[in-house]
C-alpha positions in Angstrom: -10.7 -45.4 112.0 -10.1 -49.1 112.7 -14.0 -49.4 112.4 -14.4 -47.0 109.2 -16.5 -49.2 106.6 -14.7 -47.2 103.9 -11.4 -48.7 104.9 -12.7 -52.0 105.2 -14.1 -51.7 101.4 -10.7 -50.6 100.5 -9.1 -53.8 102.3 -11.7 -56.1 100.2 -10.9 -54.4 97.1 -7.1 -54.3 97.6 -7.2 -57.9 98.9 -4.9 -56.5 101.7 -5.0 -56.9 105.5 -7.0 -53.8 107.3 -4.1 -53.2 109.5 -2.1 -52.2 106.2 -4.8 -49.9 104.8 -5.3 -48.3 108.1 -1.1 -47.9 108.1 -1.4 -46.3 104.4 -4.3 -44.2 105.1 -2.6 -42.9 108.4 0.5 -42.0 106.1 -1.9 -40.1 103.8 -3.5 -38.1 106.4 -0.2 -37.3 108.0 1.4 -36.1 104.8 -2.0 -34.1 103.9 -1.7 -32.2 107.1 2.1 -31.6 106.4 1.5 -30.4 102.8 1.5 -26.7 102.0 -1.7 -26.9 100.5 -3.4 -28.9 103.3 -5.4 -31.7 102.5 -3.3 -32.6 99.2 -0.7 -35.3 99.2 2.4 -36.4 97.0 1.5 -40.0 96.8 4.9 -41.8 97.3 4.0 -45.8 97.6 7.6 -46.6 97.7 8.3 -44.4 100.8 5.0 -45.5 102.6 5.8 -49.1 101.9 9.6 -48.6 103.4 8.3 -46.8 106.4 5.5 -49.2 107.3 7.3 -52.4 106.3 4.8 -53.2 103.8 5.3 -54.6 100.0 5.2 -51.6 97.6 2.8 -53.5 95.4 0.6 -53.8 98.4 0.7 -50.1 99.0 0.0 -49.4 95.3 -2.9 -51.7 95.4 -4.4 -49.9 98.4 -3.8 -46.5 96.9 -5.5 -47.5 93.8 -8.4 -48.7 95.6 -8.7 -45.5 97.2 -8.7 -43.5 94.0 -11.6 -45.7 92.7 -13.6 -45.6 95.7 -13.1 -41.6 95.8 -11.3 -41.0 98.9 -8.4 -39.4 96.7 -9.2 -37.3 93.8 -7.4 -36.5 90.3 -5.4 -33.8 92.2 -4.3 -36.2 94.9 -6.5 -34.1 97.5 -8.2 -36.1 100.0 -11.9 -35.7 99.1 -13.3 -35.6 102.8 -10.6 -33.5 104.1 -12.4 -30.3 104.6 -15.2 -32.4 106.6 -12.6 -33.6 109.0 -11.6 -30.2 109.9 -13.8 -29.3 112.5 -13.2 -25.7 112.8 -11.8 -23.3 110.5 -8.7 -21.1 111.0 -10.5 -18.1 112.2 -12.5 -20.1 114.6 -9.5 -21.7 116.0 -7.9 -18.2 116.4 -11.0 -17.0 118.2 -10.8 -20.0 120.5 -7.0 -19.3 121.1 -7.8 -15.6 121.8 -10.7 -16.5 124.3 -8.4 -18.8 126.1 -5.9 -16.3 126.7 -8.5 -13.8 128.0 -9.6 -16.6 130.3 -5.8 -17.0 131.6 -5.5 -13.5 132.2 -8.6 -13.1 134.0 -7.7 -16.1 136.1 -4.3 -14.5 136.9 -5.8 -11.2 137.6 -8.3 -13.0 140.2 -5.3 -14.6 141.8 -3.5 -11.3 141.9 -6.3 -9.5 143.6 -6.7 -12.3 146.2 -3.1 -11.9 147.2 -3.2 -8.2 147.3 -6.5 -8.5 149.1 -4.6 -10.4 151.9 -1.9 -8.2 151.7 -4.0 -5.3 152.4 -5.1 -6.7 155.6 -1.8 -7.1 156.8 -1.0 -3.4 155.7 -3.4 -2.1 158.2 -1.0 -2.1 160.9 2.1 -1.8 159.0 4.0 1.7 158.3 3.0 3.2 154.9 6.7 2.8 153.9 6.4 -1.1 154.2 3.1 -0.9 152.2 4.4 0.7 149.2 7.3 -1.8 149.2 5.0 -4.8 149.4 2.8 -3.7 146.8 5.8 -2.7 144.4 7.3 -6.1 144.9 4.2 -8.1 144.4 3.3 -6.2 141.1 6.8 -6.7 139.9 6.9 -10.6 140.6 3.6 -10.6 138.5 4.9 -8.8 135.7 8.2 -11.1 135.6 6.2 -14.3 135.7 3.7 -12.8 132.8 7.2 -11.7 130.7 8.5 -15.2 131.4 5.4 -17.0 130.3 5.2 -15.0 127.0 8.9 -15.6 126.3 8.4 -19.3 126.7 5.6 -19.3 124.6 7.6 -17.5 121.8 10.6 -20.0 122.4 8.2 -23.0 122.0 6.4 -21.6 119.1 9.9 -21.0 117.4 11.2 -24.2 118.2 8.2 -25.9 116.5 8.4 -23.9 113.5 12.1 -25.0 113.3 11.2 -28.6 113.8 8.5 -28.5 111.1 10.8 -26.9 108.7 13.5 -29.4 109.5 11.0 -32.3 109.0 9.9 -30.8 105.6 13.7 -30.9 104.6 14.2 -34.6 105.8 11.0 -35.6 103.7 12.3 -34.3 100.8 15.5 -36.0 101.3 13.7 -39.2 101.4 12.2 -38.7 98.1 15.1 -40.6 96.4 14.9 -42.2 93.0 14.4 -45.7 92.9 17.5 -47.8 92.0 15.8 -49.6 89.0 14.4 -46.5 87.6 18.0 -44.5 88.1 19.5 -47.7 86.1 16.9 -47.6 83.6 17.6 -43.9 83.1 21.1 -44.3 83.0 21.1 -47.2 80.3 19.0 -44.8 78.2 21.3 -42.1 78.6 24.4 -44.2 77.6 22.7 -45.7 74.7 21.3 -42.3 73.1 24.0 -39.9 74.2 27.2 -41.2 76.0 28.0 -43.8 73.2 27.9 -40.8 70.8 30.6 -38.8 73.1 32.9 -41.2 74.3 32.7 -44.6 72.7 33.5 -47.8 75.0 32.8 -45.7 78.1 29.7 -45.2 80.0 28.3 -42.2 82.2 28.2 -43.1 85.9 25.6 -42.1 88.5 27.1 -40.1 91.5 25.0 -39.3 94.9 24.7 -35.8 93.7 23.6 -36.9 90.0 20.9 -39.2 91.4 19.5 -36.3 93.5 19.2 -34.2 90.4 17.9 -37.0 88.5 15.3 -37.5 91.1 14.2 -33.9 91.1 14.0 -34.1 87.2 12.3 -37.3 87.1 9.5 -35.8 89.4 9.2 -32.0 88.2 10.1 -32.3 84.4 9.4 -35.8 83.2 6.3 -36.6 85.2 7.8 -40.1 86.1 7.3 -41.1 82.4 10.2 -43.1 81.2 9.3 -42.4 77.6 9.5 -38.6 78.3 13.2 -39.2 79.4 13.9 -41.2 76.5 12.9 -38.7 74.2 14.9 -36.1 76.1 18.0 -38.2 75.6 17.1 -38.4 71.7 16.8 -34.8 71.4 20.4 -34.6 73.0 21.7 -37.4 70.8 20.5 -35.8 67.6 22.1 -32.2 68.5 25.6 -31.5 66.9 26.1 -28.7 69.3 25.8 -31.0 72.5 28.1 -33.6 71.1 30.6 -31.1 70.4 30.6 -31.2 66.8 30.2 -27.5 66.0 33.3 -25.9 64.7 34.6 -23.3 67.2 32.3 -24.6 70.1 34.9 -26.5 72.5 31.9 -27.9 74.7 30.0 -31.1 75.0 27.2 -32.1 77.3 27.4 -34.6 80.1 24.9 -36.2 82.4 25.5 -33.9 85.2 24.8 -30.7 83.3 21.6 -32.1 81.6 19.9 -32.9 85.0 21.2 -30.0 87.0 18.2 -27.9 86.6 14.7 -27.4 84.9 16.1 -24.6 83.1 18.6 -26.9 81.2 15.9 -29.3 80.4 13.5 -26.6 79.0 16.4 -25.1 77.1 17.3 -28.5 75.5 13.6 -29.3 74.7 12.9 -25.8 73.4 15.5 -26.5 70.7 18.0 -24.2 72.0 20.9 -26.3 71.1 19.5 -28.0 67.9 18.0 -25.4 66.1 14.5 -26.7 66.8 15.3 -29.7 64.6 14.1 -32.5 67.0 13.6 -36.0 66.3 9.9 -37.2 66.0 8.3 -37.8 69.5 8.0 -41.5 70.1 4.3 -43.1 69.2 2.1 -43.7 71.9 2.2 -47.4 70.6 4.3 -49.6 68.7 1.6 -50.2 66.1 1.1 -47.0 63.9 -1.9 -48.3 62.6 -3.8 -48.5 66.1 -2.4 -45.0 67.5 -5.8 -43.5 67.0 -7.6 -46.2 68.2 -5.4 -46.2 71.5 -5.8 -42.4 72.0 -9.6 -43.1 71.7 -9.5 -45.8 74.3 -7.1 -43.8 76.6 -9.9 -40.7 76.3 -12.8 -43.3 77.3 -10.7 -44.6 80.3 -10.3 -41.1 81.7 -13.8 -40.1 81.2 -15.1 -43.1 83.1 -12.3 -43.6 85.8 -10.7 -40.5 85.9 -7.1 -39.2 85.0 -5.5 -40.2 88.1 -6.1 -43.9 87.6 -5.3 -43.8 84.0 -2.0 -42.3 84.7 -1.5 -45.0 87.6 -2.0 -48.1 85.6 -1.8 -47.1 81.8 1.1 -44.6 81.5 3.5 -47.3 81.7 1.9 -49.9 79.4 2.3 -50.0 75.5 0.7 -51.5 72.8 3.0 -53.9 71.1 1.1 -55.6 68.3 -2.2 -57.1 67.0 -2.3 -61.0 66.7 -5.3 -61.8 64.5 -8.2 -59.5 65.9 -6.4 -59.7 69.5 -4.6 -56.2 70.6 -1.5 -57.1 72.6 -0.8 -54.6 75.5 2.6 -54.9 77.6 2.4 -54.2 81.1 5.7 -53.2 83.1 4.9 -56.1 85.9 2.7 -58.9 86.7 1.2 -56.9 89.3 0.0 -54.3 87.0 -1.1 -56.7 84.4 -3.2 -58.7 87.0 -4.7 -55.5 88.4 -5.7 -54.2 84.9 -7.0 -57.7 84.0 -9.3 -57.7 87.1 -10.6 -54.2 87.4 -10.6 -52.7 83.7 -10.2 -55.5 81.1 -13.8 -55.6 80.0 -13.9 -51.8 79.6 -11.0 -51.9 77.7 -11.9 -54.4 75.3 -15.4 -52.9 74.7 -13.6 -49.4 73.8 -11.1 -51.1 71.3 -14.0 -52.5 69.7 -15.6 -49.1 69.4 -12.5 -47.4 68.4 -11.8 -50.0 65.6 -15.1 -50.4 64.0 -14.9 -50.5 60.3 -11.1 -50.6 60.5 -8.6 -53.3 61.8 -11.4 -54.7 64.1 -10.3 -55.8 67.7 -12.5 -58.2 69.3 -10.3 -59.0 72.5 -7.4 -57.6 74.5 -4.5 -59.6 75.8 -2.2 -58.0 78.7 1.2 -59.6 78.9 4.0 -59.0 81.5 7.3 -57.3 80.8 9.7 -60.1 79.9 7.2 -62.3 78.2 7.2 -63.3 74.6 
C-alpha cells in the first residue's frame, strides 16, 4: 500500500502527505470490511480526521480526490473491492472444511500411533487391563476433541459479540458536529420556537442531539436547506403551534426529531392539511433557477452525483453582477477547491444554459461571510 501509484496520485491531487492518504485509505478499507454490505462505506470525514489526528479539510480533499480518481463510486463503494477479495465465501468455506479434515486425519494418525504402541504392551498384559487401557485412551481422545470444539464455539461467540459491540460503538461516534447542531437549533428557534414561546429558546440535550444526528443523516441527507424547510412547515401549522381549538397540544423540538415517522407525518401534511409553504428555490435569483438546474445536471453527467453532492450541495447562487454570476460557498476551502477543479466547466455550462437570455460570461465564487 505505501507504494501504490494510485495513492501517490491522490496525494498529488489533494496536496496532502502520502502518510495522510494511506491513513485515510486504511480507514475506508476497514469501514468497508465492517459494513453490512461489504465493500461499501459511510464516508465520515470528520470521524476519520479525529481518529487519525488529521485536519477535516485535509481528509475531505483526499476523499474528493478518490472520487475523481474512481476509487470510490457514486454509491460510496470501493470500486476495486471485489478484486481485493482473493477468495469467494464458498472457496473460504471449502478451505476451512479441508483444514478440519486434515486436522482430524492428523489426530487419528496420532491416536493410531498411541494405540499401536499400547497394543505391543498389551501382548503380555491380562485381558482386563487391555480393555481398561483401550477405554481410557479412547475416552481421553473424545474429551480432548469435545473440549476443542467447545473452545472453538466460545471463541466464535466472543468474536461475534466483540464485532457487534464494535458496531454499536461506531454508531455512537457518528455524532452531530457542534456547528451543525447549533445551526439547526438557530433555524428551529427562528422558525418555530419564537412562535411558541416568545423570548425563550429551545435547548439541545444529549438525547435530542443524538436524535437530531440520526434525522440529519437519515431524513435530511445532511442538507441544511431540507431542515430549514421542515421547520418552515411546522412554523406554518396552526395545529403544531397549538392554535386549533380543542386541541391542547403543541409541538416541541424533542418530538419533532424523535423518529423518522414523525418527520414523515409533518412533511406529508398530517398536521397542516397539506398547506405547506412553498419549497425554497435552489438559488436566490429566480431568473437563474432553470439555468442553475441545467448546470447541476451537466456537472452530474460529467463528474458524477457524488462529487456534485460533495461540493455543490452546500453552495447557493446569490446574484448576478453584470454578466458574472455569484456563487456563495460555505467555506474558503470549498471555494478554493471548486475554483481549482471545476471552475472552467461551471463557466462553460453557465454560458450554454443562459444563451439567448441573461447571458452569463463568467462565474465568481465567494466564501461565506464575504460581501
